[in-house]
N, CA, C and O atoms as a DFTB+ gen file, in Angstrom:
352 C
 N C O
     1  1      90.535     117.387     130.417
     2  2      90.327     116.749     128.900
     3  2      91.459     116.553     128.584
     4  3      91.717     115.415     128.191
     5  1      92.564     117.565     128.629
     6  2      93.843     117.146     127.588
     7  2      94.801     115.918     128.160
     8  3      95.652     115.393     127.443
     9  1      94.561     115.516     129.548
    10  2      95.342     114.643     129.706
    11  2      94.382     113.688     129.417
    12  3      95.105     112.725     129.163
    13  1      93.257     113.305     129.285
    14  2      92.676     112.278     129.496
    15  2      92.809     111.866     128.162
    16  3      92.824     110.659     127.924
    17  1      92.973     113.229     126.658
    18  2      93.422     112.529     125.526
    19  2      94.875     112.379     125.350
    20  3      95.156     111.772     124.316
    21  1      96.114     112.842     126.223
    22  2      96.965     112.022     126.347
    23  2      96.815     110.860     126.916
    24  3      97.560     109.954     126.544
    25  1      96.222     110.705     127.532
    26  2      96.266     108.963     128.173
    27  2      95.806     108.362     127.414
    28  3      96.067     107.165     127.534
    29  1      95.097     108.654     126.489
    30  2      94.261     107.524     125.409
    31  2      95.332     107.748     124.160
    32  3      95.505     106.705     123.529
    33  1      95.934     108.654     123.768
    34  2      96.944     108.378     122.453
    35  2      97.964     107.481     123.188
    36  3      98.120     106.339     122.757
    37  1      98.738     107.934     124.358
    38  2      99.320     106.364     124.952
    39  2      99.307     105.377     124.556
    40  3     100.098     104.833     123.785
    41  1      97.943     104.818     125.271
    42  2      97.216     103.785     125.305
    43  2      96.980     103.027     123.598
    44  3      97.233     101.914     123.137
    45  1      96.542     103.938     123.189
    46  2      96.113     103.427     121.421
    47  2      97.988     103.015     120.762
    48  3      98.338     102.135     119.975
    49  1      98.591     103.772     121.284
    50  2     100.238     103.403     120.789
    51  2     100.653     102.173     121.645
    52  3     101.537     101.417     121.243
    53  1     100.403     102.096     122.104
    54  2     100.905     101.045     122.923
    55  2     100.636      99.350     122.187
    56  3     101.455      98.445     122.022
    57  1      99.355      99.402     121.902
    58  2      98.329      98.523     120.802
    59  2      99.355      98.253     119.569
    60  3      99.825      97.143     119.321
    61  1      99.564      99.155     119.008
    62  2     100.312      98.678     117.347
    63  2     101.799      97.817     118.264
    64  3     102.457      98.078     119.271
    65  1     101.794      96.781     117.285
    66  2     102.960      95.828     117.279
    67  2     103.754      96.459     116.392
    68  3     103.553      96.845     115.240
    69  1     105.228      96.528     117.525
    70  2     106.470      97.007     116.497
    71  2     106.889      95.730     115.774
    72  3     107.282      94.687     116.298
    73  1     106.709      96.048     114.251
    74  2     107.714      94.441     113.976
    75  2     109.391      94.540     113.973
    76  3     110.010      95.471     113.458
    77  1     109.779      93.808     114.405
    78  2     111.150      93.304     114.723
    79  2     111.907      92.932     113.279
    80  3     111.426      92.383     112.288
    81  1     113.332      93.452     113.524
    82  2     114.362      93.195     112.562
    83  2     114.248      93.957     110.868
    84  3     113.185      94.502     110.570
    85  1     115.268      93.935     109.969
    86  2     115.168      94.825     109.195
    87  2     115.392      94.118     107.921
    88  3     116.026      93.128     107.556
    89  1     114.489      95.169     107.288
    90  2     114.393      94.412     105.758
    91  2     115.722      94.295     104.526
    92  3     116.558      95.128     104.176
    93  1     115.505      93.083     104.149
    94  2     116.531      93.226     103.669
    95  2     116.140      92.744     101.608
    96  3     115.182      92.051     101.264
    97  1     117.305      93.428     100.513
    98  2     116.732      92.923      99.570
    99  2     116.685      91.391      99.803
   100  3     117.384      90.877     100.676
   101  1     115.537      90.390      98.714
   102  2     115.781      89.284      98.768
   103  2     116.977      88.208      97.481
   104  3     117.359      87.039      97.428
   105  1     117.172      89.448      96.657
   106  2     118.002      89.164      95.632
   107  2     119.608      89.009      95.846
   108  3     120.401      88.491      95.059
   109  1     119.953      89.744      97.443
   110  2     121.451      89.716      97.199
   111  2     121.484      89.876      99.100
   112  3     122.437      89.854      99.879
   113  1     120.661      89.963      99.230
   114  2     121.004      90.066     101.431
   115  2     121.017      91.289     101.361
   116  3     120.356      91.600     102.351
   117  1     121.345      92.305     100.821
   118  2     121.777      93.878     100.730
   119  2     120.304      94.713     102.340
   120  3     119.119      94.381     102.320
   121  1     120.638      95.276     102.962
   122  2     119.817      95.749     103.804
   123  2     119.300      97.080     103.063
   124  3     120.045      97.827     102.431
   125  1     117.805      97.285     103.244
   126  2     117.515      98.353     102.505
   127  2     118.172     100.094     102.568
   128  3     117.895     101.051     101.844
   129  1     119.076      99.993     103.684
   130  2     119.599     100.818     103.930
   131  2     121.635     101.224     103.463
   132  3     122.608     101.899     103.800
   133  1     121.147     100.196     102.493
   134  2     123.226      99.567     102.165
   135  2     123.673     100.899     101.309
   136  3     124.852     101.215     101.151
   137  1     122.789     101.477     100.890
   138  2     123.081     102.011      99.259
   139  2     121.526     103.546      99.247
   140  3     120.332     103.325      99.447
   141  1     122.059     104.696      99.000
   142  2     120.894     105.942      99.223
   143  2     119.739     105.085      98.010
   144  3     118.576     104.880      98.357
   145  1     120.197     104.685      96.729
   146  2     119.313     104.476      95.320
   147  2     118.684     103.431      95.910
   148  3     117.472     103.570      96.081
   149  1     119.445     101.914      96.444
   150  2     118.750     101.055      97.315
   151  2     117.159     101.750      98.202
   152  3     116.011     101.369      97.975
   153  1     117.624     102.941      99.314
   154  2     116.725     102.997     100.491
   155  2     115.886     103.340      99.653
   156  3     114.814     102.735      99.653
   157  1     116.141     104.536      98.571
   158  2     115.048     105.244      97.891
   159  2     113.749     104.529      97.080
   160  3     112.717     105.150      96.827
   161  1     114.086     102.455      96.546
   162  2     113.610     102.112      95.679
   163  2     112.534     101.771      97.138
   164  3     111.402     102.178      97.399
   165  1     113.490     100.835      97.906
   166  2     112.586     100.836      99.302
   167  2     111.274     101.277      99.922
   168  3     110.341     100.676     100.456
   169  1     111.612     102.865      99.587
   170  2     110.509     103.625     100.593
   171  2     109.247     103.977      99.417
   172  3     108.166     104.520      99.644
   173  1     109.675     103.575      98.370
   174  2     108.735     103.955      97.293
   175  2     107.768     101.987      97.102
   176  3     106.594     101.836      96.764
   177  1     108.325     101.350      97.296
   178  2     107.404      99.971      97.293
   179  2     106.949      99.796      98.914
   180  3     105.974      99.148      99.295
   181  1     108.014     100.627      99.875
   182  2     107.019     100.839     101.256
   183  2     105.636     101.268     101.206
   184  3     104.618     100.704     101.606
   185  1     105.916     103.044     100.292
   186  2     104.870     103.440     100.061
   187  2     103.486     102.800      99.685
   188  3     102.424     102.820     100.307
   189  1     103.947     101.995      97.996
   190  2     102.912     100.863      97.541
   191  2     102.185     100.634      98.390
   192  3     101.075     101.140      98.558
   193  1     102.923      99.530      99.292
   194  2     102.375      98.731     100.840
   195  2     101.699      99.689     101.710
   196  3     100.834      99.211     102.444
   197  1     101.835     100.480     101.752
   198  2     101.342     101.068     102.842
   199  2     100.103     100.997     102.618
   200  3      99.224     100.344     103.180
   201  1     100.056     102.199     101.166
   202  2      98.271     101.810     100.063
   203  2      97.587     101.081     100.683
   204  3      96.727     101.407     101.502
   205  1      98.103      99.301     100.138
   206  2      97.508      98.217     100.275
   207  2      96.981      97.714     101.550
   208  3      95.974      97.033     101.744
   209  1      97.999      98.255     102.534
   210  2      97.267      98.148     104.168
   211  2      96.382      99.084     104.499
   212  3      96.021      99.101     105.676
   213  1      95.974      99.809     103.816
   214  2      95.398     100.810     104.075
   215  2      93.714     100.569     103.848
   216  3      92.644     100.769     104.423
   217  1      94.415      99.846     102.261
   218  2      92.619      99.575     101.808
   219  2      92.699      98.068     102.685
   220  3      91.657      97.913     103.323
   221  1      93.499      97.141     102.833
   222  2      92.817      96.006     104.090
   223  2      92.219      96.547     105.249
   224  3      91.309      96.054     105.913
   225  1      92.890      97.734     105.446
   226  2      92.000      97.891     107.117
   227  2      90.969      98.690     106.869
   228  3      90.305      99.047     107.842
   229  1      90.649      99.083     105.750
   230  2      89.541     100.011     105.259
   231  2      88.146      98.843     105.230
   232  3      87.031      99.169     105.639
   233  1      88.483      97.395     104.644
   234  2      87.684      96.627     103.700
   235  2      87.473      95.447     105.115
   236  3      86.643      94.544     105.015
   237  1      88.374      95.618     106.449
   238  2      88.269      94.476     107.481
   239  2      87.029      94.698     108.362
   240  3      86.698      95.865     108.574
   241  1      86.463      93.912     108.782
   242  2      85.181      93.481     109.937
   243  2      85.593      92.877     111.327
   244  3      85.010      92.368     112.285
   245  1      87.003      93.208     110.935
   246  2      87.710      92.511     112.473
   247  2      87.646      93.379     113.637
   248  3      88.256      94.448     113.614
   249  1      86.831      92.955     114.857
   250  2      86.154      93.643     115.684
   251  2      87.072      93.621     116.833
   252  3      87.142      94.487     117.705
   253  1      87.818      92.466     116.742
   254  2      88.917      92.221     118.014
   255  2      90.431      93.579     117.218
   256  3      90.995      93.421     116.135
   257  1      90.671      94.732     118.201
   258  2      91.776      95.546     117.454
   259  2      93.085      94.940     116.915
   260  3      93.615      95.240     115.846
   261  1      93.612      93.865     117.993
   262  2      94.621      93.303     117.727
   263  2      94.678      91.836     116.242
   264  3      95.490      91.262     115.516
   265  1      93.592      91.865     116.470
   266  2      93.510      90.542     115.112
   267  2      93.673      91.900     114.038
   268  3      94.332      91.835     113.000
   269  1      93.376      92.400     114.226
   270  2      92.747      93.873     112.812
   271  2      94.143      93.900     112.995
   272  3      94.369      93.674     111.806
   273  1      95.255      93.985     113.478
   274  2      96.231      95.045     113.852
   275  2      97.115      93.760     112.841
   276  3      97.625      93.951     111.737
   277  1      97.089      92.567     113.562
   278  2      97.883      91.945     112.913
   279  2      97.549      91.512     111.379
   280  3      98.169      90.628     110.789
   281  1      97.091      91.833     111.141
   282  2      96.052      91.128     109.823
   283  2      96.609      92.170     108.502
   284  3      96.961      91.827     107.373
   285  1      96.554      93.274     108.983
   286  2      96.932      94.752     108.448
   287  2      98.740      94.544     108.435
   288  3      99.284      95.185     107.535
   289  1      99.144      94.193     108.821
   290  2     100.407      94.126     109.194
   291  2     100.616      92.373     108.370
   292  3     101.602      92.130     107.675
   293  1      99.961      91.761     108.523
   294  2     100.357      90.793     107.531
   295  2     100.550      91.064     106.062
   296  3     101.672      90.884     105.588
   297  1      99.246      91.613     105.049
   298  2      99.234      92.612     104.481
   299  2     100.080      93.227     103.724
   300  3     100.356      93.144     102.527
   301  1     100.648      94.183     105.030
   302  2     102.017      95.269     104.586
   303  2     102.753      94.238     104.264
   304  3     102.834      94.085     103.045
   305  1     103.745      92.901     105.366
   306  2     104.310      92.201     105.248
   307  2     104.469      91.464     103.792
   308  3     105.481      91.498     103.092
   309  1     103.712      91.048     103.609
   310  2     103.157      89.874     102.406
   311  2     103.809      90.645     101.087
   312  3     104.768      90.262     100.418
   313  1     102.879      92.036     100.879
   314  2     103.287      93.096      99.672
   315  2     104.603      93.233      99.474
   316  3     105.070      93.201      98.336
   317  1     105.513      93.436     100.785
   318  2     107.175      93.830     100.077
   319  2     107.789      92.408     100.413
   320  3     108.981      92.333     100.116
   321  1     107.198      91.178     101.009
   322  2     107.842      89.995     100.440
   323  2     107.455      89.775      98.748
   324  3     107.954      88.797      98.191
   325  1     106.869      90.382      98.229
   326  2     106.450      90.100      97.185
   327  2     107.364      91.173      95.859
   328  3     107.959      90.894      94.818
   329  1     107.114      92.244      96.472
   330  2     108.275      92.649      95.627
   331  2     109.949      92.904      95.811
   332  3     110.679      93.792      95.371
   333  1     110.235      91.643      96.718
   334  2     111.531      91.593      96.902
   335  2     112.358      91.722      97.917
   336  3     113.586      91.795      97.859
   337  1     111.500      91.757      99.098
   338  2     112.358      91.975     100.556
   339  2     111.882      90.654     101.647
   340  3     111.088      89.743     101.411
   341  1     112.480      90.856     102.589
   342  2     112.459      89.727     103.602
   343  2     113.503      90.671     104.761
   344  3     114.518      91.351     104.608
   345  1     112.447      90.213     106.239
   346  2     112.927      90.727     107.006
   347  2     113.562      90.028     107.601
   348  3     113.088      88.893     107.649
   349  1     114.692      90.196     108.239
   350  2     115.931      89.414     109.144
   351  2     116.204      90.029     110.291
   352  3     117.070      89.580     111.041
């Protein structure tokens, strides 16, 4: 039974798309990990956007798992763009 759970968790982890690139601040192009203060602010904004993405995931009725994940990722990315970040 344990091996079945391990295989299932690996299979599910493989379905999640890993975004490429790093987040930068739009105003000056600095990477979010350039300074501790900027990283702290980004982590706060990221937590807020995680909440927005979670709300979108709960409200979604998409049956296709890939499309569901893609839509939730779009909500997350859009939230961070709205907060002044861009992925490069």
